[in-house]
C-alpha distance (Angstrom), angle and dihedral (degrees) to the residues before:
residue distance angle dihedral
M1 . . .
S2 3.78 . .
D3 3.80 113.7 .
E4 3.83 92.1 -152.6
T5 3.80 93.0 62.6
T6 3.80 99.9 31.8
V7 3.82 116.8 100.1
T8 3.76 134.4 162.4
L9 3.79 118.6 -97.4
D10 3.82 93.0 -111.1
Q11 3.84 89.6 62.4
L12 3.82 95.5 62.2
S13 3.79 119.7 110.5
R14 3.79 120.5 -122.2
G15 3.80 110.6 -82.2
C16 3.80 93.6 19.6
S17 3.81 121.2 129.0
A18 3.78 126.4 -152.1
V19 3.79 142.1 176.6
I20 3.79 117.6 -118.4
V21 3.80 112.4 -119.9
R22 3.82 102.1 170.0
V23 3.79 140.3 4.3
G24 3.80 116.3 -152.2
G25 3.78 136.2 169.0
D26 3.76 132.5 99.9
R27 3.78 118.9 -40.5
A28 3.84 96.7 -94.5
L29 3.81 94.6 46.0
R30 3.80 92.8 45.5
R31 3.81 91.3 50.9
R32 3.83 91.1 49.1
L33 3.82 92.4 49.2
L34 3.82 92.0 48.0
D35 3.82 90.1 48.9
M36 3.83 89.5 53.3
G37 3.81 90.2 56.2
F38 3.80 102.8 -95.9
V39 3.80 95.0 138.4
H40 3.81 131.5 148.0
G41 3.80 112.3 -78.8
E42 3.82 96.6 17.3
T43 3.82 118.7 128.9
V44 3.80 118.0 -125.3
T45 3.83 128.9 -174.5
L46 3.79 126.6 -158.0
T47 3.81 100.8 -133.0
R48 3.80 104.1 174.0
L49 3.78 144.5 -11.5
A50 3.80 125.4 -136.3
P51 3.83 114.2 -112.2
L52 3.82 92.0 -95.8
G53 3.81 93.1 39.7
D54 3.80 97.6 -103.7
P55 3.03 128.9 120.9
L56 3.80 110.6 31.2
E57 3.81 122.3 -141.0
L58 3.79 111.0 -138.7
T59 3.78 135.7 -177.5
I60 3.79 116.2 -143.4
K61 3.81 130.2 158.9
G62 3.81 90.0 -2.2
Y63 3.80 98.1 -56.1
H64 3.79 135.8 94.3
L65 3.78 124.3 -123.8
S66 3.78 138.3 167.8
L67 3.76 121.9 -127.3
R68 3.80 131.9 -177.0
K69 3.80 116.1 -115.1
S70 3.80 89.8 -123.1
D71 3.82 89.6 58.8
A72 3.82 92.3 42.7
R73 3.83 89.0 58.4
C74 3.81 88.2 69.2
I75 3.81 93.5 60.4
Y76 3.82 116.8 81.8
V77 3.80 117.3 -156.8
E78 3.79 142.2 173.2
P79 3.83 111.7 -133.6
I80 3.81 113.4 -127.2
N81 3.80 102.5 -175.5
A82 3.78 142.1 15.2
P83 3.80 122.0 -115.5
T84 3.80 115.5 -85.8
């Protein structure tokens, strides 16, 4: 994991994809995120933002889900492409 390229999920730009490198947070939050599919090596794409920027709409494992920015700050990713 390279610290120069690692960001938290809430820092991605709309349309950007990234690979998950680490999931943090307290035990309950971490378990919930892992159960939703946020596991090491999985690709996630920031699809849309709510009008006020929170929550985020993400695509992971072929499905869409919404996640609060505060929860997204616990997921560390490496961006793999720029928005189109």
